[in-house]
C-alpha positions as CSV (number, residue, x, y, z in Angstrom):
1,M,363.4,-43.8,172.5
2,R,362.7,-42.2,169.2
3,D,361.5,-44.7,166.5
4,H,363.2,-44.7,163.1
5,G,360.4,-42.8,161.4
6,Y,359.4,-45.3,158.8
7,F,356.9,-48.1,158.4
8,D,357.8,-51.5,157.2
9,A,356.0,-54.7,156.0
10,D,355.1,-55.6,159.6
11,S,353.7,-52.1,160.6
12,G,350.0,-51.7,161.5
13,T,349.6,-54.8,163.6
14,L,346.5,-56.9,163.9
15,A,346.4,-56.1,167.6
16,E,346.3,-52.3,166.8
17,L,343.5,-52.9,164.3
18,E,341.5,-55.0,166.7
19,T,341.8,-52.3,169.4
20,L,340.9,-49.4,167.2
21,T,338.0,-51.0,165.4
22,A,336.5,-52.1,168.7
23,R,335.4,-48.5,169.3
24,R,331.8,-47.6,169.0
25,L,330.4,-44.4,167.7
26,D,328.3,-42.7,170.4
27,R,325.2,-41.1,169.1
28,A,326.0,-38.0,171.2
29,E,329.2,-37.5,169.3
30,V,327.3,-36.8,166.1
31,P,324.4,-34.6,167.2
32,L,323.5,-33.5,163.6
33,A,323.3,-37.1,162.3
34,A,319.8,-38.7,161.9
35,D,321.0,-42.1,162.8
36,V,324.1,-44.3,163.5
37,R,324.1,-47.8,161.9
38,E,327.0,-50.2,162.0
39,N,329.2,-47.4,163.4
40,V,328.4,-45.3,160.4
41,A,326.8,-41.8,160.8
42,L,323.9,-41.2,158.5
43,Y,322.9,-37.6,157.7
44,D,319.4,-36.7,156.4
45,M,320.2,-34.0,153.8
46,G,316.5,-33.4,153.3
47,A,316.4,-32.0,156.8
48,L,319.9,-30.5,156.8
49,R,320.0,-28.7,153.4
50,G,319.0,-25.5,155.1
51,H,322.2,-25.6,157.2
52,L,324.1,-25.0,154.0
53,D,322.5,-21.7,153.5
54,D,323.6,-20.3,156.9
55,A,327.3,-19.6,157.3
56,A,327.5,-20.6,161.0
57,A,325.3,-23.7,160.7
58,R,327.2,-24.8,157.6
59,R,330.5,-24.5,159.5
60,D,329.1,-26.5,162.4
61,L,327.9,-29.3,160.0
62,M,331.2,-29.4,158.2
63,A,333.2,-29.5,161.5
64,E,331.1,-32.5,162.5
65,W,331.7,-34.2,159.2
66,A,335.5,-33.5,159.4
67,W,335.6,-35.1,162.9
68,V,333.7,-38.2,161.7
69,L,336.1,-38.6,158.8
70,G,339.3,-38.0,160.8
71,Q,339.0,-38.9,164.5
72,G,335.6,-40.7,164.3
73,P,334.7,-43.8,162.4
74,G,336.1,-42.4,159.1
75,V,332.9,-42.8,157.1
76,L,329.5,-41.2,156.7
77,V,326.4,-41.4,154.5
78,L,324.6,-38.4,153.1
79,K,321.0,-39.6,152.6
80,A,319.3,-37.8,149.7
81,A,322.4,-35.9,148.8
82,Y,320.5,-35.3,145.6
83,A,317.0,-34.0,146.3
84,D,316.1,-34.5,142.7
85,A,317.2,-37.8,141.0
86,A,316.8,-36.4,137.5
87,P,320.4,-35.4,137.1
88,I,321.4,-38.8,138.4
89,D,319.3,-40.5,135.7
90,R,320.5,-38.3,133.0
91,A,324.1,-38.8,133.9
92,T,323.5,-42.6,134.1
93,A,322.3,-42.6,130.5
94,V,325.4,-40.7,129.4
95,Y,327.7,-43.1,131.3
96,E,325.9,-46.2,129.9
97,A,326.5,-44.8,126.4
98,I,330.1,-44.1,127.2
99,I,330.6,-47.7,128.5
100,A,329.0,-49.1,125.4
101,R,331.1,-46.9,123.1
102,E,334.4,-47.7,124.9
103,K,333.7,-51.4,124.9
104,A,332.8,-51.4,121.2
105,A,336.1,-49.6,120.6
106,G,337.9,-52.4,122.4
107,G,338.5,-50.5,125.6
108,G,336.8,-50.6,128.9
109,G,338.6,-49.6,132.0
110,A,340.4,-52.2,134.1
111,D,339.4,-52.1,137.8
112,H,341.9,-51.5,140.6
113,F,342.0,-54.1,143.4
114,A,339.6,-56.5,141.7
115,A,339.9,-59.4,139.3
116,A,338.6,-59.0,135.8
117,G,335.0,-59.9,135.4
118,A,331.6,-58.2,135.2
119,N,332.9,-54.8,136.3
120,D,333.0,-51.8,133.9
121,R,335.0,-48.7,134.7
122,I,334.9,-45.3,133.1
123,W,338.1,-43.4,133.8
124,N,337.8,-39.6,134.0
125,S,334.0,-39.7,134.0
126,L,334.2,-36.1,135.2
127,Q,335.6,-34.8,131.9
128,K,333.7,-37.2,129.7
129,L,330.3,-36.2,131.2
130,C,331.2,-32.5,130.9
131,L,332.2,-32.8,127.2
132,Q,329.2,-35.0,126.2
133,D,326.5,-33.2,128.1
134,P,327.6,-29.9,129.7
135,E,324.1,-29.1,131.1
136,C,323.9,-32.5,132.8
137,F,327.3,-31.9,134.2
138,A,326.2,-28.5,135.6
139,L,323.1,-30.0,137.2
140,Y,324.9,-33.1,138.5
141,F,328.0,-31.5,140.0
142,G,326.3,-28.2,140.9
143,N,325.3,-29.8,144.2
144,P,326.0,-27.8,147.3
145,V,325.9,-30.9,149.5
146,I,328.7,-32.6,147.6
147,D,330.6,-29.3,147.6
148,A,330.2,-28.9,151.4
149,I,331.5,-32.4,152.3
150,C,334.5,-31.9,150.0
151,E,335.3,-28.5,151.7
152,A,334.8,-30.1,155.1
153,W,337.7,-32.4,154.6
154,L,339.9,-30.6,152.1
155,G,339.1,-26.9,152.6
156,P,338.3,-24.6,149.6
157,F,339.6,-24.8,146.1
158,H,339.6,-28.6,146.0
159,Q,340.1,-30.5,142.7
160,M,337.4,-32.9,141.6
161,T,338.0,-36.2,139.7
162,A,335.6,-39.1,139.2
163,Q,335.5,-42.6,137.9
164,V,332.3,-44.6,137.2
165,N,332.2,-48.2,138.4
166,L,329.4,-50.5,137.1
167,V,329.2,-54.0,138.7
168,R,326.7,-56.4,137.1
169,P,325.3,-59.5,138.8
170,G,328.1,-61.9,139.4
171,G,330.7,-59.1,139.8
172,K,333.3,-60.0,142.4
173,A,334.3,-58.1,145.4
174,Q,337.5,-56.1,145.6
175,S,340.2,-56.9,148.1
176,A,340.5,-54.7,151.1
177,H,342.6,-51.6,150.5
178,R,343.3,-48.0,151.3
179,D,343.2,-45.5,148.5
180,Y,345.1,-42.8,146.7
181,H,347.9,-41.6,147.3
182,L,349.8,-44.3,149.1
183,G,347.2,-46.9,148.6
184,F,348.0,-46.7,144.8
185,Q,351.6,-47.6,145.5
186,T,353.3,-51.0,146.0
187,A,354.3,-51.9,149.5
188,E,358.0,-51.4,148.5
189,V,357.3,-47.8,147.3
190,A,355.0,-47.0,150.3
191,A,357.7,-48.1,152.7
192,R,360.1,-45.5,151.2
193,F,357.9,-42.6,152.4
194,P,358.4,-41.5,156.0
195,A,355.7,-42.1,158.6
196,H,354.6,-38.5,158.7
197,V,353.9,-38.7,155.0
198,H,351.7,-41.7,155.6
199,A,349.7,-39.5,157.9
200,L,349.6,-36.7,155.4
201,S,348.3,-38.9,152.6
202,A,345.0,-39.4,154.3
203,V,344.2,-35.7,154.4
204,M,345.2,-34.9,150.8
205,T,342.2,-36.6,149.3
206,L,338.6,-37.6,150.0
207,Q,336.8,-40.6,148.6
208,G,333.1,-40.7,147.8
209,A,330.5,-42.8,146.0
210,I,327.4,-41.3,144.5
211,A,324.7,-44.0,144.2
212,H,323.2,-44.1,140.7
213,C,320.7,-46.8,141.7
214,D,319.3,-48.4,144.8
215,M,321.9,-50.7,146.3
216,P,320.6,-53.3,148.7
217,I,323.1,-55.5,150.4
218,E,322.9,-58.2,147.8
219,S,324.1,-55.8,145.1
220,G,327.4,-55.5,147.0
221,P,327.7,-51.9,148.3
222,T,331.1,-50.9,149.7
223,M,332.4,-52.9,152.6
224,L,333.8,-50.7,155.3
225,L,335.8,-51.1,158.5
226,P,335.0,-48.1,160.7
227,F,337.9,-46.6,162.6
228,S,340.5,-48.5,160.6
229,Q,341.8,-45.2,159.2
230,L,343.4,-44.7,162.6
231,V,345.9,-47.5,162.2
232,P,349.2,-45.6,161.8
233,G,350.9,-48.2,159.6
234,G,347.8,-49.2,157.7
235,Y,349.1,-48.4,154.2
236,M,351.5,-51.3,154.8
237,A,349.2,-53.5,156.8
238,Y,346.2,-53.9,154.6
239,R,348.2,-56.0,152.2
240,R,348.8,-58.8,154.7
241,A,346.7,-61.9,154.8
242,E,345.7,-61.7,158.5
243,V,344.5,-58.1,158.1
244,A,342.6,-59.0,155.0
245,A,340.9,-61.9,156.9
246,F,340.0,-59.6,159.8
247,F,338.5,-57.2,157.3
248,R,336.4,-59.9,155.7
249,A,335.2,-61.0,159.1
250,H,334.3,-57.5,160.5
251,A,333.6,-55.2,157.6
252,V,330.1,-53.7,157.5
253,Q,327.8,-52.8,154.6
254,L,325.0,-50.3,154.4
255,P,322.3,-50.3,151.7
256,L,322.1,-47.1,149.7
257,E,319.3,-45.5,147.7
258,K,319.7,-43.7,144.4
259,G,320.9,-40.2,145.2
260,D,322.7,-41.1,148.4
261,A,326.4,-40.4,148.7
262,L,328.9,-42.3,150.8
263,F,332.1,-40.5,151.8
264,F,335.1,-41.9,153.7
265,N,338.6,-41.2,154.7
266,P,341.0,-42.6,152.0
267,A,342.9,-44.4,154.7
268,L,339.7,-46.4,155.8
269,Y,340.0,-50.1,154.9
270,H,337.3,-50.7,152.3
271,A,336.4,-52.8,149.3
272,A,333.5,-53.0,146.9
273,G,331.3,-56.1,147.7
274,D,330.1,-59.1,145.7
275,N,327.1,-58.4,143.6
276,V,325.0,-61.6,144.3
277,S,321.8,-60.1,143.1
278,N,319.9,-61.4,140.1
279,D,319.2,-58.2,138.3
280,I,320.9,-55.2,139.8
281,N,323.5,-53.4,137.8
282,R,325.2,-51.5,140.6
283,M,326.5,-48.2,139.3
284,A,328.3,-45.6,141.4
285,N,330.3,-42.6,140.4
286,L,333.4,-42.7,142.5
287,V,334.6,-39.2,143.3
288,Q,338.1,-38.7,144.3
289,V,338.7,-35.2,145.4
290,S,342.1,-33.7,146.0
291,S,343.4,-30.9,148.2
292,A,344.3,-27.6,146.4
293,F,347.7,-27.9,148.0
294,G,348.7,-31.0,146.0
295,R,350.4,-28.9,143.3
296,A,353.9,-27.7,142.6
297,M,354.7,-23.9,142.7
298,E,356.1,-23.7,139.2
299,A,355.2,-25.1,135.8
300,V,358.1,-27.1,134.5
301,D,358.5,-28.7,131.1
302,R,360.0,-32.0,132.3
303,V,359.8,-33.6,128.9
304,A,362.1,-31.0,127.5
305,M,364.4,-31.4,130.5
306,C,364.6,-35.2,130.1
307,R,365.2,-34.9,126.4
308,A,368.2,-32.5,127.0
309,L,369.5,-34.4,130.0
310,Y,369.5,-38.0,128.8
311,P,372.5,-37.7,126.4
312,A,374.6,-36.1,129.1
313,L,373.7,-38.8,131.6
314,L,374.7,-41.4,129.0
315,R,378.1,-39.8,128.6
316,L,378.7,-39.3,132.3
317,K,377.7,-42.9,133.0
318,A,380.0,-44.2,130.3
319,V,383.1,-42.4,131.6
320,G,382.3,-43.2,135.3
321,R,381.8,-39.6,136.4
322,L,378.3,-40.4,137.9
323,E,377.7,-43.5,139.9
324,Q,374.2,-45.1,140.2
325,A,373.2,-42.9,143.2
326,G,374.2,-39.8,141.3
327,L,372.4,-40.8,138.2
328,A,369.2,-41.5,140.3
329,A,369.5,-38.1,141.9
330,A,369.9,-36.3,138.6
331,I,366.9,-38.2,137.2
332,G,364.9,-37.3,140.2
333,A,365.6,-33.6,139.9
334,A,364.6,-33.5,136.2
335,A,362.0,-36.2,135.5
336,E,358.5,-36.7,136.8
337,G,358.7,-39.4,139.5
338,Y,355.0,-39.7,140.2
339,A,352.6,-41.5,138.0
340,F,349.6,-39.2,138.6
341,P,347.7,-37.4,137.2
342,T,347.5,-39.3,134.0
343,N,345.0,-40.5,131.4
344,L,344.2,-44.0,132.7
345,D,342.4,-44.9,129.5
346,T,345.6,-44.7,127.5
347,D,348.2,-45.0,130.3
348,P,346.8,-47.9,132.5
349,P,348.5,-49.4,135.5
350,V,349.3,-52.6,133.7
351,G,351.1,-55.1,136.0
352,G,350.8,-52.9,139.1
353,L,348.9,-50.1,140.8
354,A,350.4,-47.2,139.0
355,P,351.7,-46.6,135.4
356,E,355.4,-46.3,134.6
357,T,356.7,-42.8,135.5
358,Q,358.9,-40.6,133.4
359,A,361.7,-41.2,135.9
360,V,361.4,-45.0,135.7
361,L,361.4,-44.8,131.9
362,M,364.6,-42.7,132.0
363,A,366.3,-45.0,134.5
364,R,365.3,-48.1,132.4
365,A,366.7,-46.5,129.3
366,L,370.0,-45.8,131.0
367,D,370.2,-49.3,132.4
368,E,369.6,-50.8,129.0
369,G,371.8,-48.4,127.1
370,W,369.3,-46.9,124.8
371,T,370.4,-44.4,122.3
372,A,369.3,-40.8,122.7
373,K,367.1,-41.2,119.7
374,A,365.4,-44.3,121.1
375,F,364.9,-42.6,124.4
376,E,363.4,-39.5,122.8
377,A,360.9,-41.6,120.9
378,A,359.9,-43.5,124.0
379,L,359.7,-40.2,126.0
380,T,357.4,-38.7,123.3
381,A,355.2,-41.7,123.3
382,H,355.1,-41.7,127.1
383,A,354.0,-38.1,127.2
384,A,351.3,-38.6,124.6
385,K,349.7,-41.5,126.6
386,R,349.3,-39.2,129.6
387,V,347.4,-36.4,127.9
388,A,343.8,-36.3,128.8
């Protein structure tokens, strides 16, 4: 019998999670890896860098990485992804200056999935590094190892973004979660997407963390649950208490060294750990890389469309020519219904995982009976917040 094609709050059962995460990664399944620890494949890029210079060897390596991220444990570590730590140190100095400047200005990025505390976040560290020190950016992101792992999962023409996370001693762990796209939605919103889109979400992005310092276990490197990306309803399940408890009991952590890079499937259950060290400021640049296919075909000025449409919707609603479902459909055709990409410094996800969308703003204005002038002012302010 065909199922209904959607996940709900009970999807992704604990029994499924237990069965899938009981698997063990066989060393023979990852012949190019230098080691397997805690079900995580470790690749010695000092030894494998030459593979990237040969087309056939590069493809073999990328194929193995793609299998690990997809059908395998869902996570791998690239040891010595940076052969020279100088770009890491130079970028660290830039990031520290940015953190100090943003805190002095009264900002400082809030952290997803974690309580406020000792963590500092730099949103859009990619652009900020490039504008402040272009040469450092070139040396830092001009890394064939990072480029190859991104291509292995996403194919060519991928889109890089990055956010720095700095966790000082005493910084608390995150809660277990999956990541962007569906991991940045509430359970109610995620449940509206059909099951096949849940599967698609995991292949649209790649998560990575570039270690800017040595990260022993006491500093709280990322907690990982290998094979958990295979749970079909996992974007619903990770939010439940019994799943969170299983994660805490079974998650693994690997120490990292400066210049290592950890990459994982965005559907893998993961969470930053507690920094219980005395003196380690754990800094990682969290790269979030997107598929080239995550774009619309045409460029559409949706602000102009919303500005023109809103007075008409007000009139049609007032005379009863469009019911709620029709209003929602018209808004959906004109307004931007997705919160990303945005400028998270000025458009933060206050009170939730994602900022208010243009479509939600428009629906709220209609519900509350705003005038066209009031809506236009709010629309302009909303657009201004999203500009990088």
